[in-house]
DOKEVO-579306 format. One record per residue: residue number from 1; chain; y, z negated, x negated of N, C-alpha, C, CB in turn; residue in one letter. Coordinates in steps of 0.2 Angstrom, whole numbers, plus 5000, padded with zeros to 4 digits. Each point is the difference from the previous one (the first is absolute). Glycine has a CB too. Layout:
N
PT,num,cadena,n_v,n_w,n_u,ca_v,ca_w,ca_u,c_v,c_w,c_u,cb_v,cb_w,cb_u,residuo
PT,NUM,A,Y,Z,X,Y,Z,X,Y,Z,X,Y,Z,X,A
...
END
This chain:
78
PT,num,cadena,n_v,n_w,n_u,ca_v,ca_w,ca_u,c_v,c_w,c_u,cb_v,cb_w,cb_u,residuo
PT,1,A,5913,5558,5734,4993,5003,4999,5001,5007,5003,4994,4989,5001,X
PT,2,A,5003,5016,4996,5000,5007,5002,4993,5001,5005,5006,5004,4989,X
PT,3,A,4995,5001,5015,4994,5001,5004,4993,5001,4997,5009,5005,5008,X
PT,4,A,4992,4999,4986,4993,5001,4996,4997,4994,4998,5005,5011,4996,X
PT,5,A,4999,4984,5002,4998,4993,4998,4997,4997,5006,5009,4999,4991,X
PT,6,A,4994,5001,5014,4998,4996,5006,4993,5003,5002,5012,4997,5004,X
PT,7,A,4988,5010,4997,4994,5003,5002,4994,4999,4996,5007,5009,5005,X
PT,8,A,4994,4989,4989,4994,4999,4995,4998,4993,5000,5004,5009,4993,X
PT,9,A,5000,4986,5011,4998,4993,5000,4993,5000,5005,5012,4996,4998,X
PT,10,A,4985,4998,5001,4994,4999,5005,5003,4997,5006,4992,4999,4990,X
PT,11,A,5003,5000,5015,5002,4998,5007,5004,4993,4999,4990,5006,5005,X
PT,12,A,5007,4989,4991,5003,4994,5000,5008,5000,4997,4988,4995,4998,X
PT,13,A,5013,5009,4997,5006,5000,4997,5005,5004,5004,4995,4999,4989,X
PT,14,A,5003,5006,5015,5004,5004,5005,5002,4995,5005,4994,5011,4998,X
PT,15,A,5002,4985,5005,5002,4995,5005,5005,4995,4997,4988,5001,5005,X
PT,16,A,5011,4996,4989,5004,4996,4997,5007,5003,4999,4991,4994,4995,X
PT,17,A,5009,5012,5003,5007,5004,4999,5004,5001,5006,4994,5005,4990,X
PT,18,A,5002,4996,5016,5003,5002,5006,5004,4993,5002,4991,5009,5003,X
PT,19,A,5006,4985,4996,5003,4994,5002,5006,4999,4997,4989,4995,5001,X
PT,20,A,5013,5008,4993,5006,4999,4997,5005,5006,5002,4994,4995,4990,X
PT,21,A,5004,5009,5014,5005,5006,5002,5003,4998,5006,4992,5008,4995,X
PT,22,A,5013,4996,5007,5004,4999,5006,4998,5004,5005,5010,4998,4993,X
PT,23,A,4989,4999,5013,4997,5004,5006,5006,5004,5003,4992,4991,5003,X
PT,24,A,5007,5016,4998,5005,5004,5003,4999,5002,5007,5001,5004,4989,X
PT,25,A,4993,4999,5013,4998,5002,5006,4993,5001,5002,5011,5006,4999,X
PT,26,A,4987,4995,5007,4993,5002,5002,5000,5005,5004,4997,4988,4999,X
PT,27,A,4997,5015,5002,4998,5006,5004,4993,4999,5002,5009,5008,4995,X
PT,28,A,4989,4996,5010,4993,5000,5003,4998,5008,4999,5002,4990,5008,X
PT,29,A,4991,5010,4991,4997,5007,5000,4994,4998,5005,5004,5004,4988,X
PT,30,A,4992,5002,5013,4994,4999,5004,4995,4995,4998,5002,5012,5003,X
PT,31,A,4998,4987,4990,4995,4996,4997,5002,4994,4997,4993,5010,4999,X
PT,32,A,5014,4990,4999,5002,4995,4996,5007,4997,5002,4993,5005,4991,X
PT,33,A,5009,4989,5007,5006,4997,5000,5003,5000,4993,4997,4993,5011,X
PT,34,A,5009,5010,4988,5002,5001,4993,5006,4996,4999,4995,5011,5000,X
PT,35,A,5005,4985,4995,5006,4996,4998,5003,5003,4993,4996,4990,5006,X
PT,36,A,5011,5011,4994,5003,5003,4995,5004,4994,4996,5001,5011,5006,X
PT,37,A,4998,4989,4987,5003,4995,4996,5004,5004,4994,4991,4991,5003,X
PT,38,A,5014,5005,4994,5004,5003,4995,4999,4995,4994,5008,5007,5007,X
PT,39,A,4991,4995,4987,5000,4996,4994,5003,5005,4994,4989,4993,5004,X
PT,40,A,5017,5004,4994,5004,5004,4996,5001,5007,5002,4995,4993,4991,X
PT,41,A,5003,5012,5006,5001,5007,5002,4994,5003,5003,5008,5002,4992,X
PT,42,A,4987,4994,5010,4994,5002,5003,4999,4998,5007,4995,5000,4989,X
PT,43,A,5003,5005,5015,4998,4998,5007,4992,4999,5000,5010,5006,5005,X
PT,44,A,4988,4989,4999,4993,4999,5001,4998,5000,5007,5000,4993,4989,X
PT,45,A,4995,5011,5013,4998,4999,5007,4993,4997,5000,5006,5010,5003,X
PT,46,A,4993,4985,5002,4994,4997,5001,4997,5001,5006,5004,4991,4993,X
PT,47,A,4990,5012,5007,4997,5003,5007,4995,4994,5002,5002,5013,4996,X
PT,48,A,4999,4985,5010,4995,4996,5003,4996,5003,5006,5008,4990,4997,X
PT,49,A,4986,5009,5003,4996,5003,5005,5002,4997,5007,4990,5001,4992,X
PT,50,A,5011,5003,5013,5002,4998,5007,4995,4995,5003,5006,5011,5001,X
PT,51,A,4988,4990,4998,4995,4995,5003,4998,4994,4996,4995,5010,5005,X
PT,52,A,5004,4990,4989,4998,4994,4996,5006,4997,4997,4990,5005,4997,X
PT,53,A,5016,4998,5002,5006,4998,4997,4999,4998,4993,5003,4995,5011,X
PT,54,A,4992,5008,4986,4999,5000,4992,5004,5005,4997,4989,4995,5002,X
PT,55,A,5013,5004,4992,5003,5005,4996,4995,5006,4998,5008,4991,4995,X
PT,56,A,4994,5015,5006,4995,5005,4999,5003,5005,4994,4996,4999,5012,X
PT,57,A,5010,5000,4987,5003,5005,4995,5007,4998,4998,4993,5009,5005,X
PT,58,A,5008,4992,4989,5007,4999,4997,5003,5007,4998,4997,4988,4996,X
PT,59,A,5009,5013,5004,5003,5006,4997,5007,4999,4998,4993,5007,5007,X
PT,60,A,5008,4994,4986,5007,4999,4997,5003,5007,4998,4996,4988,4996,X
PT,61,A,5010,5012,5005,5004,5006,4998,5007,4999,4999,4992,5006,5007,X
PT,62,A,5012,4998,4990,5007,5000,4999,5004,5005,5004,4997,4996,4988,X
PT,63,A,5000,5009,5013,5004,5006,5004,5001,4998,5007,4995,5008,4993,X
PT,64,A,5012,4992,5009,5002,4998,5007,4997,5005,5005,5010,4995,4995,X
PT,65,A,4987,5011,5003,4998,5004,5005,4994,4997,5004,5003,5009,4993,X
PT,66,A,4993,4986,5004,4995,4997,5004,5003,4994,5005,4992,5002,4990,X
PT,67,A,5014,4997,5010,5003,4996,5005,5001,5003,5007,5006,4994,4990,X
PT,68,A,4994,5012,5010,5001,5004,5006,4997,4997,5007,5001,5010,4993,X
PT,69,A,4992,4988,5006,4997,4997,5006,5004,4994,5003,4989,5004,4996,X
PT,70,A,5014,4992,5000,5003,4994,5002,5007,5002,5003,4994,4993,4991,X
PT,71,A,5009,5012,5007,5007,5002,5002,4999,5002,5008,5004,5003,4988,X
PT,72,A,4991,5000,5014,4999,5002,5007,5001,4994,5005,4992,5009,4996,X
PT,73,A,5007,4985,5002,5001,4995,5005,5007,4997,5000,4988,4997,4998,X
PT,74,A,5016,5005,4997,5007,4998,5000,5005,5004,5005,4998,4996,4988,X
PT,75,A,5005,5000,5016,5005,5003,5005,5007,4998,4998,4991,5001,5009,X
PT,76,A,5013,5004,4991,5007,4998,4998,5005,5001,5007,4998,5003,4987,X
PT,77,A,5006,4992,5014,5004,5001,5006,5007,5002,4997,4994,4991,5007,X
PT,78,A,5008,5015,4995,5006,5003,4998,5006,5000,5005,4994,5007,4992,X
END
């Protein structure tokens, strides 16, 4: 599924699609807890409200540039 297809789905189908995806990472912002998933060649972010823990937003993309916030938490021991 391409990101354009995912972004055009309604809330219910987005939720069902994410359940089929592979979890990759998570991160925190001031207002949201964000979980990153992968489905085929598409990355999907699910934003949860920090207070209510309800889903407030989905974002799907293919470009790896949007993965940068997740790379900040990776430490490599050399």
